[in-house]
Every structure is written in structure tokens, then in C-alpha cells.
VEXPA-641857 format. One record per residue (C-alpha): residue number from 1; chain; x, y, z. Coordinates in pm, whole numbers, m for minus. Example, Ala and Ser with C-alpha at 12.3 -4.5 7.8 and 13.67 -1.06 7.14 Angstrom:
<atoms>
+-----+------+--------+--------+--------+
! pos ! unit !     xx !     yy !     zz !
+-----+------+--------+--------+--------+
!   1 !    A !   1230 !   m450 !    780 !
!   2 !    A !   1367 !   m106 !    714 !
+-----+------+--------+--------+--------+
</atoms>
This chain:
<atoms>
+-----+------+--------+--------+--------+
! pos ! unit !     xx !     yy !     zz !
+-----+------+--------+--------+--------+
!   1 !    A !    726 !  m1132 !    709 !
!   2 !    A !    518 !  m1059 !    369 !
!   3 !    A !    186 !  m1110 !    547 !
!   4 !    A !    324 !   m866 !    818 !
!   5 !    A !    408 !   m614 !    526 !
!   6 !    A !     68 !   m673 !    365 !
!   7 !    A !   m157 !   m572 !    692 !
!   8 !    A !     62 !   m286 !    795 !
!   9 !    A !     17 !   m176 !    403 !
!  10 !    A !   m360 !   m235 !    462 !
!  11 !    A !   m363 !    m57 !    780 !
!  12 !    A !   m187 !    251 !    663 !
!  13 !    A !   m449 !    254 !    346 !
!  14 !    A !   m729 !    214 !    603 !
!  15 !    A !   m571 !    519 !    803 !
!  16 !    A !   m527 !    730 !    528 !
!  17 !    A !   m888 !    701 !    388 !
!  18 !    A !   m991 !    751 !    744 !
!  19 !    A !   m819 !   1080 !    773 !
!  20 !    A !   m915 !   1208 !    428 !
!  21 !    A !  m1295 !   1169 !    528 !
!  22 !    A !  m1229 !   1311 !    836 !
!  23 !    A !  m1113 !   1615 !    681 !
!  24 !    A !  m1349 !   1601 !    432 !
!  25 !    A !  m1597 !   1632 !    696 !
!  26 !    A !  m1482 !   1920 !    869 !
!  27 !    A !  m1502 !   2122 !    557 !
!  28 !    A !  m1827 !   2363 !    560 !
!  29 !    A !  m2141 !   2203 !    393 !
!  30 !    A !  m2210 !   2283 !     45 !
!  31 !    A !  m2486 !   2558 !     17 !
!  32 !    A !  m2796 !   2397 !   m181 !
!  33 !    A !  m3035 !   2670 !   m282 !
!  34 !    A !  m3406 !   2561 !   m184 !
!  35 !    A !  m3517 !   2545 !   m545 !
!  36 !    A !  m3220 !   2408 !   m682 !
!  37 !    A !  m2938 !   2522 !   m886 !
!  38 !    A !  m3157 !   2613 !  m1181 !
!  39 !    A !  m3464 !   2776 !  m1010 !
!  40 !    A !  m3617 !   2919 !  m1322 !
!  41 !    A !  m3615 !   2916 !  m1683 !
!  42 !    A !  m3390 !   3217 !  m1725 !
!  43 !    A !  m3131 !   3026 !  m1556 !
!  44 !    A !  m3193 !   2731 !  m1735 !
!  45 !    A !  m3145 !   2904 !  m2082 !
!  46 !    A !  m2799 !   3080 !  m1989 !
!  47 !    A !  m2676 !   2725 !  m1922 !
!  48 !    A !  m2801 !   2577 !  m2243 !
!  49 !    A !  m2669 !   2880 !  m2403 !
!  50 !    A !  m2303 !   2794 !  m2258 !
!  51 !    A !  m2323 !   2463 !  m2384 !
!  52 !    A !  m2455 !   2497 !  m2734 !
!  53 !    A !  m2247 !   2788 !  m2840 !
!  54 !    A !  m1903 !   2595 !  m2836 !
!  55 !    A !  m2072 !   2300 !  m3016 !
!  56 !    A !  m2302 !   2480 !  m3287 !
!  57 !    A !  m2164 !   2815 !  m3297 !
!  58 !    A !  m2293 !   3146 !  m3166 !
!  59 !    A !  m2439 !   3284 !  m3487 !
!  60 !    A !  m2627 !   2958 !  m3508 !
!  61 !    A !  m2758 !   2950 !  m3182 !
!  62 !    A !  m2854 !   3327 !  m3216 !
!  63 !    A !  m3080 !   3242 !  m3510 !
!  64 !    A !  m3275 !   3044 !  m3311 !
!  65 !    A !  m3413 !   3321 !  m3069 !
!  66 !    A !  m3624 !   3321 !  m2865 !
!  67 !    A !  m3548 !   3023 !  m2640 !
!  68 !    A !  m3782 !   2856 !  m2460 !
!  69 !    A !  m3776 !   2661 !  m2144 !
!  70 !    A !  m4017 !   2434 !  m1967 !
!  71 !    A !  m3984 !   2214 !  m1636 !
!  72 !    A !  m4088 !   1844 !  m1680 !
!  73 !    A !  m4030 !   1619 !  m1348 !
!  74 !    A !  m3738 !   1807 !  m1220 !
!  75 !    A !  m3560 !   1852 !  m1573 !
!  76 !    A !  m3559 !   2183 !  m1764 !
!  77 !    A !  m3608 !   2147 !  m2148 !
!  78 !    A !  m3472 !   2390 !  m2327 !
!  79 !    A !  m3544 !   2471 !  m2701 !
!  80 !    A !  m3428 !   2718 !  m2956 !
!  81 !    A !  m3731 !   2849 !  m3210 !
!  82 !    A !  m3743 !   2695 !  m3567 !
!  83 !    A !  m3788 !   2991 !  m3829 !
!  84 !    A !  m3791 !   2785 !  m4155 !
!  85 !    A !  m3990 !   2497 !  m4277 !
!  86 !    A !  m3676 !   2289 !  m4279 !
!  87 !    A !  m3379 !   2226 !  m4017 !
!  88 !    A !  m3381 !   2195 !  m3631 !
!  89 !    A !  m3318 !   2354 !  m3338 !
!  90 !    A !  m3099 !   2309 !  m3038 !
!  91 !    A !  m3220 !   2103 !  m2731 !
!  92 !    A !  m3071 !   2077 !  m2381 !
!  93 !    A !  m3191 !   1896 !  m2094 !
!  94 !    A !  m3083 !   2028 !  m1764 !
!  95 !    A !  m3135 !   1898 !  m1377 !
!  96 !    A !  m3341 !   2175 !  m1174 !
!  97 !    A !  m3175 !   2030 !   m853 !
!  98 !    A !  m2827 !   2047 !   m943 !
!  99 !    A !  m2752 !   2158 !  m1271 !
! 100 !    A !  m2623 !   1857 !  m1461 !
! 101 !    A !  m2643 !   1877 !  m1849 !
! 102 !    A !  m2837 !   1562 !  m1927 !
! 103 !    A !  m2863 !   1578 !  m2297 !
! 104 !    A !  m2781 !   1795 !  m2571 !
! 105 !    A !  m2880 !   1744 !  m2934 !
! 106 !    A !  m3026 !   1932 !  m3254 !
! 107 !    A !  m3319 !   1853 !  m3411 !
! 108 !    A !  m3372 !   1803 !  m3753 !
+-----+------+--------+--------+--------+
</atoms>
């Protein structure tokens, strides 16, 4: 009897998974831009600002203008500008293809 219940439970679980996958497959495909979700340096900078400001404070980040972004092997590296001999700047690495924030730090 226990074996039959276990088999029934396994069957129901498999059925639920199969139905879930079928329903998910019916949803329209996700739109993927041909140049990725972060196609240019302006977009990369906007994403970096959205991440930096809550961490380091909007006023500290504003002091690091202008911001620079360069693309290296599919990753945008965004940095602020250092205006003093001491200190550091915010740095963000953002995947061009999908917009994932790969790394955030503040140089010294």
C-alpha cells in the first residue's frame, strides 16, 4: 500500500511538473534586443548609477562625474572620475547581453 502511494505521489508530481512546463511554453517568448539589454555606454552608466546611489549615496556619486564606460569582452566597466589625489571611484561591471550586475566596488 505504501509503495502504491509513493508511486501515485511520484506520478502526480511528474504530471504537475509537465503541466507547469507546458503552460510556461505557451507564454510568448521574451524579447531579446539584437545588441543586448545594455547596448551602449549611456545605458550602462544609468544602470551603474541606479546601483551605486543606494550604496554610496547620491551626493558622493554625483561628485564622481563624468562617468566613463568601456566594453570589454561583453562586460561594461563603468567608473566615476577621481578629482583628488586621494580616494577612489565607484566601479560597476554589467553584462551587455542581459544587464546583470556582475561586480560593484569602490576603488581606494
